[in-house]
C-alpha positions as CSV (number, residue, x, y, z in Angstrom):
1,M,137.7,76.3,84.4
2,V,134.3,77.5,83.1
3,S,133.1,80.6,85.1
4,R,129.8,80.3,86.6
5,V,127.0,82.7,85.8
6,R,124.8,84.3,88.1
7,V,121.3,85.5,86.8
8,W,118.6,87.7,89.1
9,L,115.0,87.6,88.1
10,N,112.8,90.3,89.8
11,R,109.1,89.9,90.7
12,T,108.6,87.8,87.6
13,Y,105.6,85.5,86.9
14,A,105.1,82.1,87.9
15,E,105.8,80.3,84.4
16,N,109.5,81.6,84.6
17,V,110.4,78.6,86.6
18,F,110.7,77.3,83.0
19,F,113.0,80.2,82.0
20,M,115.2,79.2,84.9
21,D,115.0,75.1,84.2
22,Q,116.5,76.2,80.4
23,L,119.3,78.3,81.9
24,R,120.5,75.6,84.1
25,H,120.4,72.8,81.4
26,N,121.9,74.9,79.0
27,P,123.6,73.1,75.9
28,H,126.9,74.4,77.0
29,A,126.8,72.9,80.3
30,R,127.6,75.9,82.1
31,P,127.0,76.2,85.7
32,V,124.1,78.7,86.4
33,D,123.1,80.1,89.6
34,I,119.8,81.9,89.8
35,H,118.6,84.6,92.4
36,A,114.9,85.4,92.6
37,T,113.1,88.1,94.5
38,H,109.3,88.7,94.9
39,G,106.7,90.3,96.8
40,D,104.8,86.7,97.2
41,A,106.6,84.4,99.5
42,D,104.6,81.5,97.8
43,S,105.8,82.6,94.3
44,P,107.2,79.2,92.8
45,V,110.0,81.3,91.2
46,L,111.4,81.8,94.5
47,A,111.2,77.8,95.3
48,A,113.0,77.3,92.1
49,A,115.8,79.7,92.7
50,D,119.2,79.0,94.2
51,T,118.8,81.9,96.5
52,A,115.7,84.1,97.1
53,D,114.7,87.4,98.9
54,L,111.5,89.0,99.6
55,E,111.4,92.4,98.1
56,P,110.6,95.5,100.1
57,E,107.4,97.0,99.4
58,G,106.6,100.6,98.5
59,L,110.0,101.6,96.9
60,S,109.6,104.4,94.6
61,P,111.4,103.7,91.0
62,A,114.3,105.4,92.0
63,A,114.4,103.8,95.2
64,Y,114.1,100.5,93.7
65,V,117.0,101.4,91.3
66,E,119.3,101.7,94.3
67,Y,117.9,98.6,95.9
68,A,118.6,96.7,92.6
69,L,122.3,98.2,92.4
70,D,122.9,97.1,95.8
71,Q,121.9,93.7,95.2
72,C,123.8,93.3,92.1
73,A,127.0,94.4,93.6
74,K,126.5,92.0,97.0
75,R,125.3,89.0,94.7
76,G,127.7,89.4,92.2
77,I,125.2,89.2,89.5
78,D,126.3,89.0,85.9
79,V,122.9,89.2,84.2
80,F,119.8,91.1,85.5
81,V,116.3,90.2,83.9
82,P,114.2,92.9,85.2
83,R,110.3,92.9,85.1
84,L,109.1,95.6,87.9
85,H,110.3,99.1,87.1
86,Q,111.9,98.1,83.8
87,A,112.1,101.2,82.4
88,A,113.7,103.0,85.6
89,L,116.1,100.1,85.7
90,A,117.1,100.4,81.9
91,A,117.7,104.2,82.2
92,H,120.7,103.1,84.8
93,R,122.3,100.8,82.1
94,E,125.5,102.0,82.6
95,E,125.6,102.2,86.6
96,F,124.6,98.5,86.5
97,A,127.6,97.8,84.0
98,A,129.8,99.7,86.3
99,V,129.1,97.0,89.1
100,G,129.6,94.3,86.6
101,T,125.9,93.7,85.9
102,A,124.2,93.3,82.1
103,L,120.8,94.2,81.9
104,L,118.7,91.8,79.9
105,A,116.3,94.5,78.8
106,P,115.5,96.7,75.9
107,T,116.5,100.5,76.2
108,A,114.6,102.6,78.3
109,E,113.1,104.7,75.3
110,A,111.5,101.6,73.7
111,I,110.3,100.4,77.0
112,E,108.5,103.5,77.6
113,V,107.3,103.7,74.1
114,F,105.3,100.5,74.6
115,E,104.1,100.9,78.3
116,D,101.4,103.0,76.8
117,K,99.5,100.9,74.0
118,V,98.0,104.2,72.4
119,T,101.5,105.8,72.2
120,A,102.9,102.5,71.0
121,Y,100.1,102.3,68.2
122,E,100.7,105.6,67.1
123,A,104.6,105.2,66.9
124,V,104.5,101.8,65.1
125,R,101.9,103.1,62.5
126,E,104.2,105.9,61.3
127,H,106.8,103.0,60.6
128,G,104.1,101.1,58.2
129,I,103.0,98.6,60.7
130,P,99.4,97.5,60.4
131,V,97.3,98.4,63.6
132,P,93.6,98.0,64.0
133,P,91.5,101.0,64.8
134,W,91.2,102.1,68.3
135,Y,89.7,105.1,70.5
136,R,91.1,106.3,73.7
137,V,88.2,107.0,76.4
138,T,88.4,108.2,79.8
139,N,84.6,108.6,80.5
140,A,81.2,107.0,80.2
141,D,80.2,109.5,76.7
142,E,83.6,108.6,75.1
143,L,82.9,105.1,75.9
144,V,79.6,104.6,74.3
145,A,80.8,107.0,71.4
146,A,83.5,104.5,70.5
147,V,81.4,101.3,70.9
148,E,78.5,102.9,68.7
149,E,81.3,103.9,65.9
150,L,82.6,100.1,66.1
151,E,79.5,98.4,66.3
152,A,78.2,100.7,63.1
153,D,81.0,99.3,61.1
154,G,80.0,95.6,62.1
155,H,82.4,95.0,64.7
156,R,82.3,93.9,68.4
157,A,83.8,96.1,70.6
158,C,86.3,95.3,73.4
159,F,88.3,97.6,75.8
160,K,91.5,97.1,77.6
161,P,93.7,99.4,80.0
162,A,96.0,101.8,78.0
163,S,98.5,100.4,79.9
164,G,98.9,97.1,81.6
165,A,100.5,93.5,80.6
166,G,99.0,90.5,79.4
167,G,95.1,89.9,79.7
168,V,94.5,92.1,82.6
169,G,91.6,94.2,82.4
170,F,90.4,93.0,79.0
171,R,86.6,92.7,78.3
172,V,84.4,92.3,75.4
173,V,81.2,94.5,75.2
174,T,77.6,93.2,74.9
175,R,74.4,94.6,74.7
176,A,72.7,91.3,75.8
177,P,70.7,92.2,79.1
178,F,72.0,90.7,82.3
179,S,70.3,87.4,83.0
180,L,70.7,83.7,84.6
181,D,72.5,82.9,81.1
182,H,75.4,85.1,82.4
183,L,75.5,83.0,85.6
184,S,75.8,79.6,84.0
185,G,78.9,77.7,83.0
186,F,82.4,79.7,83.7
187,P,82.8,83.3,83.7
188,S,83.6,84.9,80.6
189,P,85.0,88.6,79.5
190,Y,81.8,89.7,78.0
191,V,80.4,92.6,80.0
192,Q,76.9,94.4,79.6
193,L,77.5,98.1,78.5
194,D,74.7,99.3,80.5
195,M,76.6,98.0,83.4
196,V,79.9,99.3,82.6
197,V,78.4,102.6,81.8
198,E,76.9,102.8,85.0
199,A,80.1,101.7,86.7
200,V,82.3,104.3,84.7
201,R,79.7,107.1,85.8
202,A,80.0,106.2,89.3
203,A,83.6,106.0,89.5
204,E,85.4,108.7,91.6
205,E,88.6,108.9,88.8
206,P,88.6,108.7,85.0
207,V,89.2,105.5,83.3
208,D,92.0,105.2,80.7
209,W,91.0,102.7,78.3
210,M,91.4,101.6,74.6
211,V,88.2,100.8,72.7
212,M,89.0,98.5,69.6
213,P,87.3,95.7,67.6
214,R,87.9,92.3,69.0
215,L,90.4,90.6,66.9
216,E,90.1,87.4,65.4
217,Q,92.2,84.4,65.7
218,P,94.7,83.2,65.1
219,E,96.9,84.8,67.6
220,V,100.4,84.7,66.7
221,S,103.0,85.5,69.5
222,V,106.6,86.2,67.9
223,D,109.2,85.7,70.7
224,C,111.9,87.8,69.4
225,L,116.0,87.8,70.5
226,T,117.9,91.0,69.3
227,G,121.3,92.1,70.1
228,P,122.6,95.4,71.7
229,D,123.9,96.0,68.1
230,G,120.1,96.0,67.0
231,R,120.5,92.8,64.8
232,V,117.9,90.4,65.3
233,R,119.1,86.9,65.9
234,M,115.8,85.0,66.6
235,A,112.0,85.7,65.5
236,V,110.0,82.5,65.9
237,G,105.9,82.7,65.9
238,R,104.0,80.7,68.2
239,T,100.3,80.2,66.8
240,K,97.2,80.2,69.0
241,N,94.1,79.2,67.9
242,G,91.7,78.2,70.7
243,R,93.5,75.2,72.7
244,R,95.9,74.7,69.6
245,R,99.5,75.8,69.7
246,G,102.0,75.6,67.1
247,F,105.2,77.4,65.5
248,T,105.3,79.4,62.3
249,L,108.1,81.6,60.5
250,H,105.5,83.0,57.9
251,P,106.8,86.8,56.8
252,A,103.3,87.9,57.7
253,W,104.1,87.8,61.1
254,I,108.1,87.7,61.2
255,E,108.7,90.8,59.0
256,P,106.9,93.2,60.8
257,T,108.3,91.7,64.2
258,R,112.0,92.4,62.9
259,R,111.3,96.0,61.4
260,L,109.7,96.8,65.1
261,A,113.0,95.3,67.0
262,E,115.0,97.2,64.5
263,R,113.5,100.7,64.6
264,F,112.7,100.9,68.1
265,G,115.9,99.5,69.9
266,L,113.7,96.4,71.3
267,H,116.9,94.6,72.3
268,H,117.2,91.3,74.2
269,L,114.1,89.5,74.7
270,T,111.0,90.7,73.5
271,N,107.5,89.2,72.6
272,I,105.3,91.1,69.8
273,Q,101.8,89.8,69.3
274,F,99.4,89.8,66.3
275,R,95.8,89.1,65.3
276,M,93.7,89.1,62.4
277,Y,91.5,92.2,61.3
278,G,89.7,91.2,58.6
279,D,91.9,89.1,56.4
280,E,95.1,91.4,57.5
281,P,97.6,90.6,60.3
282,V,97.6,93.9,62.5
283,L,99.7,94.5,65.8
284,M,98.0,93.6,68.9
285,D,100.8,94.1,71.8
286,V,104.4,94.7,72.5
287,N,106.0,93.1,75.7
288,T,109.5,94.4,76.3
289,R,110.2,91.4,78.4
290,P,110.3,87.6,77.7
291,A,106.8,85.8,77.2
292,G,105.7,83.4,79.7
293,G,105.3,80.8,77.3
294,L,109.1,81.4,75.9
295,H,109.8,78.0,77.1
296,Q,107.7,76.5,74.4
297,L,110.4,77.1,71.8
298,A,112.1,73.9,73.3
299,L,109.8,72.1,71.2
300,C,111.8,73.9,68.0
301,G,115.1,73.0,69.5
302,I,115.7,76.5,70.7
303,N,117.0,77.5,74.4
304,A,116.2,81.2,74.2
305,P,116.9,82.0,77.7
306,W,120.3,80.7,77.4
307,A,120.8,82.7,74.2
308,A,119.7,85.8,75.6
309,V,122.0,85.5,78.5
310,R,125.0,84.7,76.1
311,L,124.2,87.8,74.3
312,A,123.8,89.9,77.3
313,L,127.4,88.6,78.1
314,G,128.8,89.8,75.1
315,E,129.1,86.4,73.4
316,E,128.0,86.4,69.8
317,T,125.3,83.3,69.4
318,G,124.9,83.9,65.6
319,D,121.2,83.3,64.5
320,V,119.3,81.4,66.4
321,L,117.0,79.3,64.1
322,P,114.5,76.3,64.9
323,T,115.9,72.7,63.9
324,R,112.3,71.8,63.6
325,L,108.6,73.4,63.8
326,G,107.3,70.2,65.0
327,Q,103.5,69.0,65.5
328,D,100.8,71.1,67.0
329,Y,100.4,71.0,70.7
330,T,98.5,72.0,73.7
331,V,99.4,73.6,77.1
332,V,98.4,72.1,80.4
333,S,98.8,72.8,84.1
334,G,101.1,71.2,86.5
335,P,102.3,71.4,90.3
336,R,105.7,73.3,91.5
337,P,106.9,73.5,95.0
338,V,106.7,76.5,97.2
339,R,109.0,77.3,100.1
340,P,107.9,75.7,103.3
341,V,109.4,78.3,105.4
342,S,109.4,82.3,105.7
343,L,112.2,83.7,103.5
344,P,115.1,84.5,103.6
345,H,116.1,81.2,103.0
346,Q,118.5,79.1,100.5
347,V,118.1,76.1,98.5
348,A,120.6,74.2,99.9
349,E,119.1,74.4,103.7
350,V,115.6,73.0,102.0
351,G,115.5,68.9,101.7
352,V,113.1,67.6,99.1
353,A,111.8,65.8,102.1
354,D,110.8,69.2,103.6
355,V,108.6,70.4,100.5
356,A,104.8,69.0,101.3
357,V,102.8,67.6,98.3
358,A,100.3,70.3,99.4
359,E,102.7,73.0,99.2
360,V,102.7,73.6,95.4
361,A,102.1,76.3,93.0
362,V,100.0,75.7,89.7
363,A,102.0,77.1,86.5
364,E,101.2,76.9,82.8
365,V,103.1,74.2,81.3
366,A,103.9,73.4,77.7
367,V,104.5,70.0,76.4
368,A,108.0,70.7,76.8
369,V,109.7,71.1,80.1
370,D,113.5,71.3,80.0
371,A,113.2,70.6,76.4
372,R,111.9,67.1,76.6
373,P,108.3,66.4,75.3
374,V,105.7,65.3,78.0
375,A,102.9,63.5,76.4
376,V,99.5,65.1,77.1
377,A,97.3,62.6,75.1
378,P,98.2,59.9,72.8
379,P,99.7,61.9,69.9
380,V,98.0,62.4,66.8
381,A,98.7,64.0,63.4
382,C,97.3,67.5,63.1
383,K,96.6,69.9,60.5
384,P,98.4,73.0,60.0
385,T,97.0,75.9,61.7
386,V,95.7,78.9,59.6
387,A,98.7,81.1,60.7
388,D,100.9,78.7,58.5
389,R,99.0,79.9,55.2
390,P,99.9,82.8,53.2
391,L,98.0,86.0,54.1
392,A,97.4,89.1,52.5
393,V,99.6,91.7,54.1
């Protein structure tokens, strides 16, 4: 009899409902139970899980480790996919192993390197990975000086927090005075330099920002799966150029990813992002966690979450390669249910009829859900993206 696998995702983002779907619909038809915890009772991952709990608030990293060890022991967790307090949890990998739980996360040392973008850029540059110019700023004078240097070289300046995930805090600097033009249409990432300087001067605490040139498209987000032995099993790039999405295996993106994963201990599922600086692909960010768009690899014939769980369990997957790269696509939004009652509550106790149509959360959806294509519009042939053309490296 095939044993059931118990997987826990902690305080993860909404898109991981698709990560959970792919685990359940794995190609080996192996039964998977999913436990999810979150601080938001309306997170769709709680509704999608088999069992779910609200997480305690205000725990220090050390206290959270104790909480997580207790959860794993009580619930018989086989594989834990941590996002919150990832570095602290990874530092206690052996303690989790002692209670029968494998951590699906890189080494604690790798997580710590890439938690701070400046530290990361300095580290990867020493290994020959191209990075854009950057300035770390903590006050208004440093900000103005960095912007002026970049503009003198013909670049448009942008800034983002030195630590943080996703695009949170990213802004593009403009010197155009604030006017009604900025209040028409949708909000944009552009901010007036004088307003930013005024806000920084008025702040009680220093900022901690990276100022750098705004990098050009395409953006290539490489999903990488590396075993605990340091060998890369999968590296597939997802190209982004405006609304258009596609896939690439071009060495300009894949080879730097492999070097980073092997040299820094980026084990299990990670996501490494590149953009263009002039004619050269440069590193933009390293995420030591599965990407929200990981499920899009289903369009390539890859179930990356299941391959990662197998590796975490000590099973060999071999090289995980696309069966196809497919046509370009886009992403749309769709509804997902949220729980109609307060937690704790179990899926078995909630009937389908109890989930009201109004009680939904919107999550990003690719044109593949559960590995089945979903028509967004009548299919049309698309030209290859620029990311599929050879680039100077």
